[in-house]
C-alpha distance (Angstrom), angle and dihedral (degrees) to the residues before:
residue distance angle dihedral
X1 . . .
X2 3.85 . .
X3 3.81 89.4 .
X4 3.82 91.3 58.3
X5 3.78 90.5 52.6
X6 3.83 89.9 56.6
X7 3.81 94.9 54.6
X8 3.80 110.1 101.5
X9 3.82 126.2 -157.4
X10 3.81 86.5 -135.0
X11 3.83 101.9 171.4
X12 3.81 108.4 32.3
X13 3.81 97.8 -177.5
X14 3.82 93.8 45.1
X15 3.80 94.8 43.6
X16 3.81 93.6 44.8
X17 3.80 90.1 49.4
X18 3.84 88.4 50.5
X19 3.84 91.0 50.4
X20 3.82 92.1 47.7
X21 3.81 89.6 50.5
X22 3.78 91.7 48.1
X23 3.81 90.5 49.1
X24 3.84 90.2 49.0
X25 3.80 90.1 50.8
X26 3.79 92.2 50.4
X27 3.81 93.1 43.6
X28 3.79 89.6 50.7
X29 3.82 91.2 50.9
X30 3.83 92.7 46.5
X31 3.82 91.6 48.8
X32 3.83 94.1 46.5
X33 3.82 90.0 -113.9
X34 3.80 97.2 -48.8
X35 3.82 94.9 115.0
X36 3.78 92.6 44.7
X37 3.78 90.9 53.3
X38 3.81 98.9 40.1
X39 3.84 100.9 36.7
X40 3.78 110.9 16.1
X41 3.82 104.6 41.4
X42 3.80 125.5 70.6
X43 3.79 122.2 -142.4
X44 3.74 136.8 144.1
X45 3.79 110.0 -71.9
X46 3.79 135.4 154.0
X47 3.78 113.8 -70.3
X48 3.81 87.2 -131.1
X49 3.80 88.5 69.3
X50 3.84 105.8 92.4
X51 3.81 90.4 -154.7
X52 3.81 89.0 64.3
X53 3.79 87.9 74.7
X54 3.80 93.0 46.2
X55 3.80 90.6 51.2
X56 3.84 92.9 51.8
X57 3.80 87.8 72.0
X58 3.82 102.5 14.9
X59 3.82 94.7 64.2
X60 3.81 89.7 80.6
X61 3.83 89.3 65.8
X62 3.82 94.9 52.5
X63 3.77 124.8 90.3
X64 3.78 130.8 -178.3
X65 3.81 94.5 -131.9
X66 3.81 143.5 -25.0
X67 3.81 94.0 -77.1
X68 3.81 91.0 53.7
X69 3.83 89.7 47.3
X70 3.81 95.3 46.8
X71 3.82 93.0 46.6
X72 3.80 91.7 54.4
X73 3.78 97.4 37.9
X74 3.79 96.8 50.4
X75 3.81 91.9 59.3
X76 3.80 91.2 37.6
X77 3.82 92.2 54.8
X78 3.81 92.4 46.4
X79 3.80 99.4 45.7
X80 3.84 99.7 29.9
X81 3.84 105.4 63.9
X82 3.83 95.7 54.5
X83 3.82 89.1 49.1
X84 3.80 91.5 49.9
X85 3.80 89.5 49.4
X86 3.80 92.5 48.5
X87 3.82 100.4 42.3
X88 3.80 101.9 24.0
X89 3.79 132.0 -115.3
X90 3.80 97.5 -84.8
X91 3.78 95.4 50.5
X92 3.80 92.4 45.2
X93 3.83 91.4 48.4
X94 3.81 88.9 50.8
X95 3.81 90.0 51.9
X96 3.81 92.0 49.5
X97 3.81 93.2 48.2
X98 3.80 93.4 46.8
X99 3.80 92.4 48.0
X100 3.83 91.5 47.4
X101 3.79 92.3 48.1
X102 3.80 94.9 45.9
X103 3.80 93.6 47.1
X104 3.80 91.2 45.9
X105 3.80 92.8 51.6
X106 3.81 93.0 45.3
X107 3.79 90.5 49.8
X108 3.81 91.2 54.0
X109 3.81 92.6 46.3
X110 3.82 102.0 42.3
X111 3.83 103.3 25.8
X112 3.82 105.2 33.4
X113 3.80 96.8 157.9
X114 3.85 97.0 52.9
X115 3.75 134.6 63.9
X116 3.81 126.2 -129.3
X117 3.78 126.6 -151.7
X118 3.78 138.2 157.9
X119 3.77 141.7 64.7
X120 3.79 98.7 -97.5
X121 3.83 92.9 108.4
X122 3.81 88.5 54.0
X123 3.81 90.2 47.3
X124 3.84 90.3 52.5
X125 3.83 89.1 47.8
X126 3.81 89.1 54.0
X127 3.80 93.0 46.2
X128 3.80 93.0 52.7
X129 3.79 90.8 43.1
X130 3.80 90.0 53.0
X131 3.77 91.5 51.1
X132 3.81 87.9 59.9
X133 3.82 94.1 49.5
X134 3.79 95.7 105.8
X135 3.80 97.1 44.2
X136 3.78 116.4 146.3
X137 3.77 127.4 -163.7
X138 3.79 112.4 -67.2
X139 3.79 93.9 -4.7
X140 3.77 130.1 107.8
X141 3.82 114.3 -143.5
X142 3.78 114.4 -119.2
X143 3.85 86.3 -138.8
X144 3.79 88.6 65.0
X145 3.79 91.7 53.7
X146 3.81 93.4 46.1
X147 3.82 93.6 47.2
X148 3.82 90.9 46.4
X149 3.79 92.1 50.4
X150 3.80 95.9 44.7
X151 3.81 104.5 33.8
X152 3.76 102.4 28.6
X153 3.80 92.4 36.0
X154 3.80 88.7 56.8
X155 3.81 90.5 49.8
X156 3.80 92.9 49.3
X157 3.82 89.8 51.1
X158 3.78 91.8 46.8
X159 3.79 93.4 47.1
X160 3.80 90.6 53.2
X161 3.81 103.4 36.4
X162 3.82 111.3 18.3
X163 3.80 122.4 82.1
X164 3.80 106.6 -152.6
X165 3.79 139.0 119.8
X166 3.81 94.2 -98.6
X167 3.82 121.2 115.5
X168 3.79 96.6 -129.8
X169 3.80 91.7 164.8
X170 3.80 90.2 58.5
X171 3.78 90.4 49.9
X172 3.80 86.0 57.2
X173 3.80 90.4 47.6
X174 3.81 90.5 51.8
X175 3.79 92.1 47.3
X176 3.82 90.9 48.3
X177 3.81 91.1 48.9
X178 3.82 90.8 50.5
X179 3.80 92.2 49.4
X180 3.81 94.9 47.6
X181 3.79 92.3 42.4
X182 3.82 91.1 48.7
X183 3.82 92.4 50.8
X184 3.81 91.1 48.1
X185 3.82 91.9 49.9
X186 3.81 91.7 45.4
X187 3.79 92.2 51.7
X188 3.81 91.5 51.4
X189 3.82 91.8 49.1
X190 3.81 97.6 45.2
């Protein structure tokens, strides 16, 4: 029992997001995919459907399978806690909600016949946000440039030339959200 008392819920937004995603994965498996499709995937649907609004944000908790979940959550759990410590839980939650909402809306507008699910847009938001962590007044961190060239460059290439079932455009949206959000936060703090 003493070991359990030493465990600290150190990043409440990140850990709660992880637990929601795990619950969504389990609920999807128990419902034979029904919950994943109806609650945790975003796609164009009538605005009269109340679940359309749930899906605009809830799609970031859904994952197609365990491999998809683990791939997103490993990076999420590595990059997320330092960002929550640096920027605070409220600001990080706002960034996650904005990125989820923007990617959900863009999915419905530009890709009406396909569904989107997964936290990769949020992961890319966190990656770009982390590359701005050492920003000083009037200076652009070299880490931002390198991450943009490597990570986002790879996504642009994949979006244009690779035929797979990965939402490369939404990775770019997440990265763009993280960059813009990071610059806005930096300007307010400087």
